C-alpha positions as semicolon CSV with decimal commas, in nm:
position;residue;x (nm);y (nm);z (nm)
1;M;0,005;-0,005;0,004
2;R;0,107;0,353;-0,066
3;A;-0,027;0,677;0,085
4;V;0,037;1,046;0,040
5;V;-0,061;1,186;0,399
6;Q;-0,121;1,561;0,445
7;K;-0,177;1,734;0,780
8;T;-0,491;1,933;0,722
9;L;-0,701;2,210;0,905
10;S;-0,999;2,078;0,716
11;S;-1,061;1,883;0,391
12;S;-1,358;1,741;0,202
13;V;-1,433;1,516;-0,084
14;T;-1,720;1,541;-0,346
15;S;-1,822;1,252;-0,595
16;E;-2,069;1,317;-0,860
17;G;-2,171;1,634;-0,706
18;V;-2,238;1,501;-0,360
19;E;-2,009;1,576;-0,068
20;T;-1,912;1,225;0,077
21;G;-1,673;1,328;0,333
22;H;-1,574;1,636;0,559
23;I;-1,342;1,654;0,832
24;G;-1,189;1,922;1,058
25;Q;-0,822;1,908;1,185
26;G;-0,654;1,589;1,104
27;L;-0,501;1,396;0,817
28;T;-0,598;1,354;0,465
29;V;-0,502;1,027;0,305
30;L;-0,480;0,942;-0,038
31;L;-0,452;0,568;-0,035
32;G;-0,338;0,336;-0,313
33;V;-0,340;-0,037;-0,304
34;A;-0,078;-0,246;-0,496
35;A;-0,164;-0,593;-0,674
36;D;0,047;-0,776;-0,417
37;D;-0,083;-0,623;-0,102
38;E;-0,227;-0,827;0,187
39;E;-0,384;-0,765;0,524
40;K;-0,044;-0,722;0,683
41;D;-0,002;-0,421;0,447
42;V;-0,328;-0,278;0,586
43;Q;-0,214;-0,322;0,943
44;Y;0,135;-0,159;0,874
45;M;-0,041;0,161;0,718
46;V;-0,301;0,177;0,997
47;D;-0,033;0,173;1,254
48;K;0,195;0,411;1,068
49;I;-0,061;0,667;0,981
50;A;-0,253;0,660;1,322
51;H;0,067;0,698;1,521
52;M;0,261;0,931;1,295
53;R;0,388;1,235;1,507
54;V;0,304;1,527;1,293
55;F;0,114;1,755;1,514
56;E;0,269;2,016;1,747
57;D;0,323;1,973;2,114
58;E;0,325;2,244;2,348
59;N;0,673;2,333;2,261
60;G;0,603;2,351;1,880
61;K;0,766;2,009;1,807
62;L;0,601;1,759;1,580
63;N;0,565;1,530;1,857
64;L;0,189;1,413;1,873
65;S;-0,004;1,186;1,666
66;L;-0,358;1,194;1,535
67;L;-0,466;0,971;1,822
68;D;-0,290;1,229;2,055
69;V;-0,486;1,533;1,923
70;Q;-0,803;1,359;1,861
71;G;-0,787;1,447;1,506
72;E;-0,997;1,331;1,219
73;L;-0,927;1,123;0,897
74;L;-1,038;1,171;0,540
75;V;-0,931;0,866;0,343
76;V;-0,962;0,873;-0,057
77;S;-0,874;0,578;-0,274
78;Q;-0,614;0,670;-0,543
79;F;-0,467;0,379;-0,766
80;T;-0,281;0,639;-0,965
81;L;-0,015;0,629;-0,662
82;Y;0,098;0,337;-0,841
83;G;0,138;0,501;-1,181
84;D;0,479;0,423;-1,333
85;I;0,609;0,683;-1,595
86;R;0,965;0,557;-1,627
87;H;0,921;0,421;-1,961
88;G;0,741;0,661;-2,219
89;R;0,488;0,952;-2,129
90;R;0,181;0,764;-2,038
91;P;0,161;0,596;-1,692
92;S;0,126;0,218;-1,655
93;F;-0,084;0,117;-1,360
94;I;0,004;-0,252;-1,382
95;Q;0,125;-0,258;-1,019
96;A;-0,224;-0,141;-0,905
97;A;-0,460;-0,386;-0,742
98;P;-0,764;-0,492;-0,948
99;P;-1,063;-0,273;-0,846
100;E;-1,247;-0,565;-0,630
101;M;-0,927;-0,633;-0,445
102;A;-0,827;-0,279;-0,390
103;E;-1,166;-0,192;-0,260
104;K;-1,157;-0,486;-0,009
105;L;-0,818;-0,376;0,138
106;Y;-0,919;-0,004;0,123
107;S;-1,248;-0,080;0,319
108;Q;-1,032;-0,304;0,570
109;F;-0,809;0,006;0,633
110;V;-1,103;0,230;0,691
111;T;-1,266;-0,025;0,940
112;A;-0,928;-0,061;1,127
113;V;-0,876;0,324;1,175
114;R;-1,237;0,344;1,286
115;A;-1,176;0,070;1,531
116;L;-0,915;0,298;1,679
117;G;-1,168;0,557;1,762
118;I;-1,073;0,795;1,485
119;H;-1,339;0,981;1,321
120;T;-1,304;0,877;0,957
121;E;-1,474;1,008;0,637
122;T;-1,427;0,866;0,292
123;G;-1,472;0,929;-0,072
124;R;-1,654;0,696;-0,295
125;F;-1,469;0,426;-0,440
126;R;-1,429;0,417;-0,835
127;T;-1,578;0,740;-0,887
128;E;-1,400;1,096;-1,008
129;M;-1,378;1,306;-0,703
130;I;-1,301;1,651;-0,606
131;I;-1,067;1,688;-0,296
132;S;-1,068;2,042;-0,115
133;L;-0,810;2,082;0,172
134;Q;-0,632;2,333;0,384
135;N;-0,276;2,165;0,401
136;H;-0,118;2,288;0,753
137;G;0,249;2,345;0,785
138;P;0,267;2,236;0,514
139;V;0,319;1,871;0,623
140;T;0,300;1,609;0,352
141;I;0,438;1,263;0,428
142;L;0,481;0,949;0,173
143;V;0,430;0,619;0,347
144;D;0,472;0,271;0,153
145;S;0,401;-0,050;0,315
146;K;0,685;-0,215;0,125
147;K;0,922;0,064;0,248
148;V;1,013;0,182;-0,088
149;F;1,067;0,513;0,051
């Protein structure tokens, strides 16, 4: 699994003209699923993202997690995180999971973060979405369950 995680003051996602998710302070996560991902990848991503220390403590240091600040989470599926443009100019998405598999693991991720008590909103899987956000910091972190980066 691969994620782009942004610390946000607020964010929302609209699909087919309908707002499907809106959060206040927290993290906005663009989440991609690879063809070789498994449940262990889901658990790795849940643990990393829920406990990632990107919120300021009383001394202004990035020392607190989403759980510590009781922040919210907006999760949007994004298979294009597996776009490979090393050869030619048109991205190849062969590393991305097939839609049925991706939706299953995406849903497992959402269920797992909600089980931690994190208020979580989502986009609508397999639709074109518009995401609005206020990136705070700015703080943007890349996370990959295979530890590619």
